C-alpha positions in Angstrom: 149.9 20.1 9.8 152.6 17.4 10.3 154.8 20.0 12.0 152.2 20.7 14.6 151.7 17.0 15.5 155.3 16.4 15.7 155.8 19.2 18.1 153.1 18.0 20.3 154.5 14.4 20.4 158.0 15.9 21.1 156.7 18.0 23.9 154.8 15.0 25.4 158.0 12.8 25.3 160.0 15.7 26.8 157.5 16.1 29.7 157.5 12.2 30.2 161.3 12.2 30.5 161.5 15.2 32.8 158.8 13.8 35.1 160.5 10.4 35.2 163.8 12.0 36.1 162.1 13.9 39.0 160.5 10.7 40.2 163.7 8.7 40.1 165.8 11.3 41.9 163.2 12.0 44.8 164.6 9.7 47.4 163.1 11.5 50.4 162.0 8.9 53.1 158.9 9.5 55.3 159.9 9.0 58.9 156.9 8.2 61.1 156.5 9.3 64.7 154.5 7.1 67.1 153.4 10.2 69.3 151.6 13.3 68.2 153.4 15.3 70.8 156.8 14.2 69.6 155.9 14.7 66.0 154.6 18.2 66.5 157.8 19.1 68.5 160.1 17.7 65.8 158.0 19.5 63.0 158.3 22.8 64.9 162.1 22.4 65.4 162.7 21.5 61.7 160.0 23.7 60.1 158.5 20.8 58.3 154.7 19.9 57.8 152.8 17.4 59.7 150.6 14.7 58.2 148.0 12.9 60.5 146.9 9.5 59.4 143.7 8.1 61.0 142.2 4.6 60.4 140.0 2.1 62.0 139.3 -1.7 61.8 135.5 -1.7 62.2 
C-alpha cells in the first residue's frame, strides 16, 4: 500500500516540475495588430493563427 501512495506522490511531483519547466521556458510574446486587415495579412504570410478580441464599455 505504501508503495502505491509513494508512486502517486512521485508522479505528481514529477508532473509539477515538468509543467513548471515548460511554463518558465515559454517566452513567446503576443504582438497585437491594430487593424484586422493587417493582422490577417501577416497571419497568412507566417502561417499563424488569429485571435480576435472584442470588448465594450457599456
